[in-house]
C-alpha positions, -999 to 999 in steps of 0.1 A, spaced: 0 0 0 13 34 -10 13 58 19 27 90 32 28 99 69 35 134 80 46 147 113 60 178 130 33 205 127 22 226 156 19 260 171 49 283 172 55 320 178 68 342 150 105 338 146 105 302 158 113 270 140 96 237 131 107 206 113 83 186 92 89 150 83 72 128 57 78 91 55 69 73 23 61 36 21 51 13 -8 66 36 -34 99 40 -52 101 78 -52 113 101 -80 99 133 -66 88 146 -32 75 180 -23 58 200 4 28 221 -4 7 243 19 -29 255 19 -33 288 38 -67 301 48 -84 319 19 -56 309 -6 -50 282 -31 -26 253 -23 9 263 -33 43 246 -37 66 253 -8 96 232 -18 104 201 -37 133 177 -43 140 153 -71 157 119 -71 190 135 -83 189 158 -53 179 190 -71 158 212 -48 134 241 -55 121 265 -29 93 291 -33 105 327 -33 85 334 -1 105 308 19 140 310 4 166 316 30 142 304 57 130 269 47 152 240 36 140 207 21 161 176 24 157 139 19 170 107 35 169 82 6 176 53 29 146 60 50 123 73 21 118 104 42 117 140 33 121 169 57 112 205 57 132 226 82 113 259 87 132 287 104 122 323 112 85 314 108 60 342 100 23 343 105 19 341 67 34 306 69 3 294 87 -16 267 69 -19 229 64 12 215 49 9 185 26 35 160 15 34 148 -21 53 120 -37 55 107 -73 71 74 -83 63 38 -89 45 12 -68 56 -24 -63 40 -33 -97 60 -5 -114 28 15 -121 33 52 -118 16 67 -88 10 101 -72 2 102 -35 -6 129 -10 -3 128 28 -33 138 50 -16 171 59 -2 186 91 -13 220 105 13 247 111 1 278 131 24 307 136 13 333 161 24 369 160 
């Protein structure tokens, strides 16, 4: 069964830090990314990482957030520093790759809530 399990969300004051984790199972991953859905806004890409290690970060989080991946554990992390109230939202992990039958799959995690207080 293809599955993503996220953890690490919570309530933090502005200027604080959080680290999100996403563990993938049942999938050979080519791509993993973090997206967020803020109140009143559309879901947006925060950062992603490809199998070769190339990363991409949204302009709004560059210099504050860092995506990384532990290939041996099929886990992707999002280190979030200097958090701002505008970073508040539900953060979703996304993965693309192949299942055990080598069928292409795209899977989303259930989301983890990040709340940044001013």
